[in-house]
C-alpha positions as CSV (number, residue, x, y, z in Angstrom):
1,M,-5.6,-15.0,34.0
2,A,-7.5,-15.1,36.9
3,A,-9.5,-17.9,35.3
4,E,-6.6,-20.0,35.1
5,L,-6.7,-20.1,39.2
6,L,-9.8,-20.8,39.6
7,E,-9.6,-23.9,37.3
8,L,-6.4,-25.2,39.4
9,L,-8.6,-25.0,42.4
10,D,-11.9,-26.8,40.5
11,R,-9.5,-29.7,40.0
12,E,-9.3,-33.0,41.2
13,G,-8.0,-33.3,44.6
14,A,-9.1,-33.9,48.3
15,A,-13.0,-33.8,48.2
16,I,-12.7,-31.6,51.3
17,A,-10.8,-28.6,50.6
18,I,-11.8,-26.4,54.0
19,Q,-12.0,-27.7,57.6
20,D,-13.2,-25.1,60.0
21,G,-15.0,-25.3,63.2
22,D,-17.1,-22.4,62.9
23,V,-18.9,-23.4,59.4
24,P,-21.9,-25.8,59.3
25,G,-20.7,-29.1,59.5
26,G,-17.6,-28.2,60.1
27,Q,-16.1,-28.6,56.4
28,I,-16.8,-27.3,52.8
29,S,-16.1,-29.8,49.9
30,R,-13.9,-28.8,47.0
31,R,-17.0,-28.4,45.3
32,N,-18.9,-26.2,47.2
33,M,-15.8,-24.2,47.7
34,V,-15.7,-23.1,43.9
35,A,-19.5,-22.7,44.1
36,E,-18.8,-20.3,46.8
37,I,-16.3,-18.4,45.1
38,A,-18.6,-18.0,42.0
39,A,-21.2,-16.6,44.1
40,F,-19.1,-14.0,45.7
41,A,-17.9,-13.2,41.8
42,G,-21.4,-13.1,40.8
43,T,-22.8,-11.0,43.6
44,V,-20.1,-8.2,43.9
45,S,-19.4,-7.6,40.1
46,P,-22.6,-5.6,39.6
47,A,-21.8,-3.2,42.4
48,W,-18.2,-3.1,42.1
49,H,-18.2,-2.2,38.2
50,S,-21.0,0.3,38.3
51,G,-19.3,2.9,40.0
52,P,-15.6,4.8,40.1
53,P,-12.7,2.3,39.1
54,G,-10.6,0.6,42.1
55,S,-10.1,-2.0,44.0
56,A,-12.2,-4.5,46.0
57,W,-10.9,-4.4,50.1
58,V,-11.8,-7.4,51.4
59,A,-12.0,-7.4,55.3
60,A,-14.2,-10.5,56.8
61,R,-14.0,-11.2,60.1
62,D,-14.0,-14.8,59.3
63,R,-11.2,-16.3,57.9
64,C,-13.3,-18.9,55.4
65,L,-15.4,-16.3,54.0
66,Q,-12.1,-14.1,53.5
67,V,-10.6,-16.6,51.4
68,M,-13.4,-17.4,49.3
69,A,-14.3,-13.6,49.1
70,V,-11.1,-12.7,48.1
71,L,-10.8,-15.2,45.4
72,G,-14.4,-14.5,44.0
73,C,-13.5,-10.8,43.8
74,L,-9.9,-11.4,42.2
75,A,-12.3,-13.2,39.2
76,C,-13.3,-9.7,38.7
77,G,-10.2,-7.4,39.0
78,P,-8.0,-6.0,41.6
79,T,-8.4,-7.3,45.2
80,A,-6.8,-5.9,48.4
81,L,-6.2,-6.9,51.8
82,P,-6.4,-4.6,54.3
83,E,-6.7,-5.1,58.4
84,R,-10.2,-4.6,59.7
85,T,-9.3,-2.3,62.7
86,G,-7.2,0.4,62.9
87,P,-7.9,4.7,62.9
88,P,-9.3,6.4,60.2
89,Q,-5.7,7.7,59.2
90,M,-4.7,4.6,58.6
91,F,-7.4,3.6,55.8
92,D,-6.7,7.1,54.5
93,T,-3.1,6.3,54.0
94,L,-4.1,2.8,52.1
95,A,-6.5,4.6,50.3
96,G,-3.5,7.0,48.8
97,V,-1.9,3.9,47.2
98,C,-4.7,2.0,46.6
99,P,-7.8,3.4,46.5
100,P,-11.1,0.8,46.9
101,A,-14.1,1.3,44.7
102,L,-15.8,-0.9,47.5
103,V,-15.5,-2.6,50.7
104,V,-16.6,-6.5,51.0
105,S,-17.2,-7.6,54.7
106,D,-19.2,-9.6,56.9
107,D,-18.9,-6.8,59.6
108,G,-20.6,-3.4,58.9
109,D,-19.4,-2.2,62.2
110,C,-15.8,-3.1,61.8
111,D,-13.4,-0.2,61.6
112,V,-12.4,-0.4,57.6
113,A,-16.3,-0.6,56.7
114,R,-17.3,2.5,59.0
115,W,-14.5,4.3,57.5
116,A,-15.7,3.6,54.0
117,A,-19.1,4.5,54.8
118,A,-17.8,8.1,56.1
119,R,-16.0,8.7,52.9
120,G,-18.8,7.6,50.5
121,V,-17.0,4.3,49.4
122,P,-20.0,1.3,48.8
123,V,-19.8,-1.3,51.7
124,H,-20.8,-4.7,50.2
125,L,-21.8,-7.1,53.2
126,I,-21.2,-10.8,53.1
127,R,-24.9,-12.3,54.3
128,G,-25.5,-15.9,55.0
129,A,-23.8,-19.2,55.6
130,P,-21.3,-21.0,53.4
131,G,-23.5,-22.8,51.0
132,E,-26.4,-20.3,51.3
133,R,-25.0,-17.9,48.4
134,I,-26.0,-18.3,45.1
135,P,-24.9,-15.9,42.1
136,A,-27.1,-12.6,41.9
137,A,-25.6,-12.0,38.4
138,R,-23.1,-13.2,36.1
139,S,-20.0,-11.6,36.8
140,R,-18.5,-9.6,33.9
141,G,-15.4,-12.3,34.1
142,P,-11.9,-11.6,34.5
143,V,-9.7,-9.0,33.5
144,A,-6.7,-7.9,32.6
145,D,-5.6,-5.9,35.7
146,S,-6.7,-8.5,38.2
147,A,-4.2,-8.8,41.0
148,L,-3.8,-9.8,44.4
149,Q,-2.7,-6.4,46.4
150,L,-1.2,-6.4,49.8
151,F,0.0,-3.8,51.8
152,T,3.6,-3.3,53.2
153,S,3.7,-3.1,57.0
154,G,5.4,0.6,56.5
155,T,8.0,-0.5,59.1
156,T,11.0,0.2,57.0
157,G,9.6,3.0,54.8
158,P,6.0,4.5,53.7
159,V,3.4,2.0,53.1
160,K,3.1,0.3,49.5
161,C,0.6,-1.8,47.6
162,V,2.3,-4.6,46.2
163,S,0.3,-6.1,43.3
164,L,0.9,-9.8,42.8
165,R,-0.6,-11.1,39.2
166,V,-1.9,-14.6,38.7
167,P,1.5,-15.5,37.0
168,Q,3.7,-14.6,40.0
169,L,0.8,-16.4,42.5
170,L,0.9,-19.4,40.6
171,A,4.9,-19.3,40.5
172,A,5.0,-18.8,44.1
173,T,2.4,-21.4,45.0
174,A,4.1,-24.1,42.6
175,G,7.4,-23.5,44.3
176,V,6.5,-23.8,48.0
177,A,4.4,-27.1,47.1
178,G,7.3,-28.4,45.4
179,R,9.8,-27.3,47.9
180,L,7.6,-29.0,50.6
181,V,6.2,-32.0,48.7
182,L,2.8,-31.0,49.3
183,T,0.2,-33.2,48.0
184,E,-3.8,-34.2,48.4
185,S,-3.1,-36.0,51.4
186,D,-2.1,-32.9,52.9
187,T,-3.6,-30.4,55.2
188,S,-2.4,-27.0,56.3
189,L,-2.9,-25.2,59.7
190,S,-3.8,-21.7,58.8
191,I,-3.2,-19.5,61.9
192,A,-1.0,-16.6,60.1
193,P,-2.9,-13.6,59.1
194,L,-4.6,-13.5,55.8
195,T,-3.5,-10.0,55.3
196,H,0.2,-11.3,54.5
197,T,1.6,-13.2,52.1
198,L,2.6,-15.7,54.7
199,G,-1.0,-16.3,55.6
200,F,-2.9,-16.2,52.4
201,V,-0.5,-17.2,49.6
202,T,1.7,-19.8,51.4
203,S,-0.7,-21.4,54.2
204,V,-4.1,-21.2,52.0
205,L,-3.2,-20.9,48.1
206,A,-0.4,-23.6,48.2
207,G,-2.2,-26.3,49.9
208,L,-5.5,-25.5,47.7
209,L,-3.8,-25.5,44.6
210,A,-1.9,-28.5,45.4
211,G,-4.8,-30.2,45.8
212,G,-4.7,-30.5,50.1
213,R,-7.1,-29.1,52.4
214,V,-7.2,-26.2,54.7
215,A,-7.9,-25.7,58.4
216,F,-8.5,-22.8,59.8
217,A,-8.0,-21.7,63.5
218,D,-7.6,-18.6,65.4
219,P,-4.5,-18.5,67.7
220,Q,-5.8,-16.7,70.2
221,R,-8.9,-19.5,70.7
222,A,-6.8,-22.2,72.5
223,N,-9.4,-24.3,73.1
224,A,-10.8,-24.3,69.5
225,L,-7.1,-24.5,68.1
226,L,-6.8,-27.8,70.0
227,R,-10.0,-29.0,68.8
228,T,-9.2,-28.3,65.3
229,V,-5.9,-30.1,65.7
230,S,-7.5,-33.1,67.1
231,A,-10.3,-33.1,64.5
232,A,-8.2,-31.8,61.1
233,R,-5.2,-33.7,62.0
234,P,-3.0,-31.2,60.0
235,T,0.0,-32.1,58.3
236,W,2.1,-28.9,58.3
237,C,1.5,-25.4,59.6
238,A,3.4,-21.8,58.1
239,A,3.6,-19.2,60.4
240,S,6.0,-16.0,61.9
241,P,8.2,-17.2,64.6
242,S,5.9,-15.8,67.3
243,G,3.1,-17.7,65.8
244,L,5.2,-20.9,66.3
245,R,6.2,-19.8,69.7
246,L,2.3,-19.5,70.7
247,L,1.5,-22.6,68.8
248,H,3.8,-24.6,71.1
249,T,2.8,-22.7,74.1
250,I,-0.9,-23.8,73.4
251,M,-0.2,-27.7,72.5
252,S,2.5,-27.9,75.7
253,S,0.2,-26.6,78.1
254,G,-2.6,-28.4,76.8
255,E,-0.9,-31.6,76.9
256,A,-2.1,-32.3,73.1
257,T,-0.9,-34.4,70.6
258,W,-0.7,-33.8,66.7
259,P,-0.6,-36.7,65.0
260,G,0.4,-36.7,61.5
261,L,2.4,-33.7,61.5
262,R,5.3,-33.2,58.9
263,F,6.9,-30.2,59.5
264,L,6.8,-26.7,60.4
265,R,7.9,-23.4,58.4
266,S,8.9,-20.1,59.8
267,S,8.9,-16.8,57.9
268,S,8.4,-13.1,57.8
269,A,10.8,-12.3,60.8
270,P,14.1,-13.7,62.0
271,L,14.0,-17.4,63.6
272,S,16.0,-17.4,66.5
273,D,18.5,-20.8,66.8
274,D,16.9,-21.2,70.4
275,L,13.3,-21.3,69.3
276,A,14.1,-23.3,66.2
277,A,15.8,-26.2,69.0
278,V,12.8,-26.0,70.9
279,L,10.0,-26.4,68.4
280,E,11.9,-29.3,67.2
281,G,12.4,-30.7,70.5
282,F,8.7,-30.7,71.4
283,F,6.8,-31.3,68.0
284,Q,10.0,-33.7,66.6
285,V,9.8,-32.3,63.2
286,P,11.7,-30.4,60.8
287,V,11.1,-26.6,61.1
288,I,12.1,-25.1,58.0
289,N,13.0,-21.2,57.7
290,A,12.4,-19.5,54.8
291,Y,13.1,-15.9,53.2
292,V,10.0,-14.2,52.0
293,M,9.1,-10.8,51.2
294,T,5.7,-9.3,50.4
295,E,7.0,-8.3,46.6
296,A,8.5,-11.8,46.6
297,P,5.9,-14.3,47.9
298,G,6.5,-18.2,48.3
299,E,10.0,-17.9,48.9
300,I,13.2,-16.3,47.9
301,A,15.5,-18.8,49.6
302,S,14.6,-21.9,52.0
303,Q,15.9,-24.5,53.8
304,D,14.9,-28.2,52.7
305,L,13.0,-30.6,54.4
306,A,15.8,-33.1,53.9
307,G,19.4,-32.4,54.5
308,E,21.3,-30.0,56.3
309,R,19.6,-26.9,57.6
310,R,22.1,-24.6,58.9
311,R,21.1,-22.8,62.1
312,G,21.0,-18.7,61.3
313,T,20.4,-19.2,58.0
314,V,17.3,-18.9,55.6
315,G,18.6,-22.0,53.5
316,R,19.5,-21.0,49.6
317,P,18.1,-19.4,47.1
318,T,15.3,-21.5,45.4
319,L,12.5,-19.7,43.5
320,C,14.8,-16.7,42.8
321,E,18.4,-15.9,41.6
322,V,20.1,-14.0,44.6
323,E,23.0,-11.6,44.5
324,V,24.6,-9.9,47.4
325,R,26.1,-6.7,46.0
326,S,28.8,-5.6,48.7
327,P,30.0,-2.0,48.9
328,D,33.7,-2.8,48.2
329,A,35.4,-6.1,47.4
330,G,37.1,-6.9,50.5
331,T,33.4,-7.3,52.0
332,A,31.2,-10.1,52.2
333,A,28.1,-8.9,53.2
334,G,25.9,-6.5,51.4
335,E,22.3,-5.8,49.9
336,I,20.3,-8.7,48.3
337,W,19.1,-8.3,45.4
338,I,16.6,-10.8,43.2
339,R,15.0,-11.5,40.6
340,G,12.6,-14.6,39.5
341,P,9.0,-15.5,38.4
342,N,7.5,-14.5,41.5
343,V,9.2,-11.3,42.2
344,A,6.7,-8.4,41.7
345,V,8.1,-5.3,40.1
346,A,9.4,-2.9,42.7
347,D,10.5,0.7,42.4
348,H,14.1,0.0,42.7
349,T,15.0,-2.2,40.1
350,D,18.3,-2.4,37.8
351,P,17.1,-3.1,34.3
352,D,21.0,-2.6,33.0
353,H,22.7,-5.6,35.0
354,D,23.8,-8.6,32.7
355,G,23.0,-11.8,32.8
356,P,19.6,-13.9,31.1
357,G,17.2,-14.4,33.8
358,H,13.6,-14.0,34.9
359,G,12.5,-10.3,34.7
360,L,14.5,-7.2,36.6
361,W,16.9,-7.2,39.1
362,T,15.4,-5.8,42.2
363,R,17.1,-4.8,45.7
364,T,15.3,-6.2,48.5
365,G,16.8,-3.2,51.1
366,D,18.1,-6.6,53.2
367,I,21.7,-7.0,54.0
368,G,23.1,-10.4,54.2
369,A,25.8,-12.8,52.9
370,F,26.2,-16.2,51.6
371,D,28.3,-18.8,53.5
372,D,30.9,-21.1,52.1
373,A,28.0,-23.7,51.7
374,G,26.0,-21.2,49.9
375,F,23.5,-20.6,52.4
376,L,22.2,-17.3,53.3
377,R,22.1,-15.5,56.1
378,V,19.9,-12.2,56.5
379,T,21.4,-10.1,59.1
380,G,19.4,-6.6,58.5
381,R,17.8,-3.8,56.7
382,T,19.8,-1.2,55.0
383,H,17.9,1.9,56.7
384,D,19.1,0.0,60.1
385,V,22.1,1.6,60.1
386,I,22.1,4.0,62.9
387,N,24.0,7.3,62.8
388,Q,25.6,8.2,66.1
389,G,27.0,11.9,65.3
390,G,28.3,11.0,62.0
391,V,29.5,7.5,63.0
392,K,27.4,4.7,61.1
393,V,26.8,2.1,63.6
394,W,25.9,-1.2,62.1
395,P,22.9,-3.0,64.4
396,P,24.0,-6.5,63.6
397,E,27.8,-5.7,65.0
398,V,26.4,-4.6,68.6
399,E,24.2,-7.7,68.4
400,A,26.8,-10.3,67.4
401,A,29.1,-8.7,70.9
402,A,26.0,-8.9,73.0
403,L,24.9,-13.0,72.1
404,Q,28.4,-13.7,73.3
405,H,27.5,-13.4,76.9
406,P,26.4,-16.8,77.7
407,D,22.7,-16.0,79.3
408,V,21.7,-13.6,76.5
409,T,19.3,-15.4,73.9
410,A,18.5,-12.7,71.7
411,A,19.6,-9.1,71.0
412,V,18.0,-6.3,69.0
413,A,20.3,-3.1,68.6
414,F,18.1,0.3,67.6
415,P,18.4,4.1,67.2
416,I,17.7,6.2,69.9
417,P,16.6,10.1,68.9
418,H,19.3,12.4,70.3
419,E,19.2,16.4,70.0
420,G,23.1,16.8,69.6
421,L,23.8,13.8,68.0
422,G,20.9,13.0,65.9
423,E,21.1,9.2,67.2
424,T,22.5,6.9,69.9
425,V,23.0,3.5,69.9
426,G,20.0,1.5,72.2
427,L,20.1,-2.3,73.0
428,V,17.5,-4.7,74.3
429,V,18.5,-7.9,75.3
430,V,16.6,-11.3,76.2
431,P,17.9,-13.6,78.7
432,R,18.0,-17.3,78.1
433,E,15.1,-19.3,79.9
434,G,15.9,-19.4,83.8
435,R,19.0,-17.0,83.5
436,A,19.4,-13.6,84.6
437,V,21.0,-11.1,82.8
438,D,23.0,-8.2,84.7
439,R,23.5,-5.0,82.6
440,T,26.8,-4.0,83.6
441,A,28.1,-7.4,82.6
442,V,26.6,-7.1,79.0
443,R,28.0,-3.6,78.8
444,R,31.6,-4.4,80.0
445,L,31.3,-7.4,77.4
446,L,30.7,-4.6,74.7
447,M,33.3,-1.9,75.8
448,A,36.0,-4.8,75.3
449,D,34.4,-5.8,71.9
450,L,33.5,-2.5,70.3
451,P,35.0,1.1,69.8
452,R,33.8,3.7,71.9
453,D,31.6,5.3,69.5
454,K,29.8,2.2,69.0
455,W,28.8,1.6,72.7
456,P,24.9,1.6,73.6
457,S,23.7,4.6,75.7
458,T,21.0,2.6,77.1
459,I,21.0,-1.1,77.7
460,V,17.4,-3.0,78.5
461,V,16.6,-6.3,79.6
462,R,13.4,-7.8,78.8
463,G,11.6,-11.2,78.4
464,E,11.2,-10.9,74.9
465,V,11.7,-8.3,72.1
466,P,8.7,-6.1,71.5
467,L,6.9,-7.0,68.0
468,T,4.7,-5.1,66.0
469,A,1.4,-6.0,65.2
470,R,2.5,-8.2,62.1
471,G,5.1,-9.9,64.5
472,K,8.2,-7.7,63.2
473,V,10.8,-6.3,64.7
474,S,10.7,-2.7,63.9
475,R,14.2,-0.8,65.1
476,R,13.0,2.8,64.1
477,R,10.2,2.1,66.7
478,M,11.8,0.4,69.3
479,W,12.6,3.2,71.5
480,Q,9.0,3.9,71.9
481,M,7.7,0.3,72.2
482,L,10.2,-0.1,75.4
483,G,9.3,3.2,76.8
484,V,13.0,4.7,76.0
485,E,13.3,8.8,76.4
486,A,14.5,10.6,73.6
487,R,17.5,12.6,74.2
């Protein structure tokens, strides 16, 4: 099946497939890209399949090399995308759910390469600039167990390895391309981490398989990003809310223009109404909010380019069927279950639920509700419930009360470990730009709206909500990230 993916990449489309200021000439043709992928497959395959079975872990510093090495390895077998940096214990954990047969990198001194060498895992170094590699040997060809493997962040439970097979990848990329009306005239600005479905599947594969181009840029290198925008003239960019905020900061501080931009797309974390308004006001293009999981790449639900984009929602279901299963008939909110052609089979499935459709119903672990127009609002995670001495406190309830304060733009409730009660409620609030928020005023508001046993024991005012390295909110780690002491 991996051959089908490569054949689609080799079809007619934009003559230039990749634009990257770090490669010779600044661009790679579609023909040369496909040749590079074949070269990686031919070079890696003999070393990979001469030892014990396992996945190829690909972790390159260069984003362009990362993409072509991943696609080359995917033609030969299961290919995983770990982070390049991290402590040995992290890689030990990843190896426990996805054993590596070899590690492929362009940096033999990066953390994952040094970890592999210490554990006796072969390290295959990528050498030479794009266009200089030739197949050292023929690959053994596509294999039945070929899959793109991504690791969950572990913020909501143990780290998992999600295997996305080619049919799921093709369904995901076709769905995104159709929703966003991507054609060979489009260029994606790729700034999201390639270890995420957002970065690899949405930003890169969807654009390439639609016949368009990808322009790589590092959002931490502001001047280089501005040059990429000027030279490549990207028509769209998909990133997390934090990535889009950084993009806005760079573009506004550089007083740069972005000719040809059609839209921005947000996923992987909640998009606040304020940020969406700021982005649309500055870039003068639609900001599309989408609901995506590692187990369901592409999109589960999404707002549309045209028509109503109801604030605070992730749009209507698109690639997936979505059910909200409430614990009782009188409650609209409940756990979100999905099924669809892009969904990888997860641990928590429901094979007995009636009705035709694509595959098994899979629980997402998210809580949400549909409004009267069919728009889906995602409000939290099932494991986010705070158990305060036996009283179950639902964070969105506390956050909704805090957001009634006119000067509060964001609020996150979180558990604080407590020796006697098990957990108490903490709350971090973010003031609107140019405003100040008094904790006492927030507390009075909460005391008026919430029962006493749901009042926060700690309220913290910060300029922004702390996020994990993947740009996500982790309620369970929030107290540590804020420096709040357990009691």
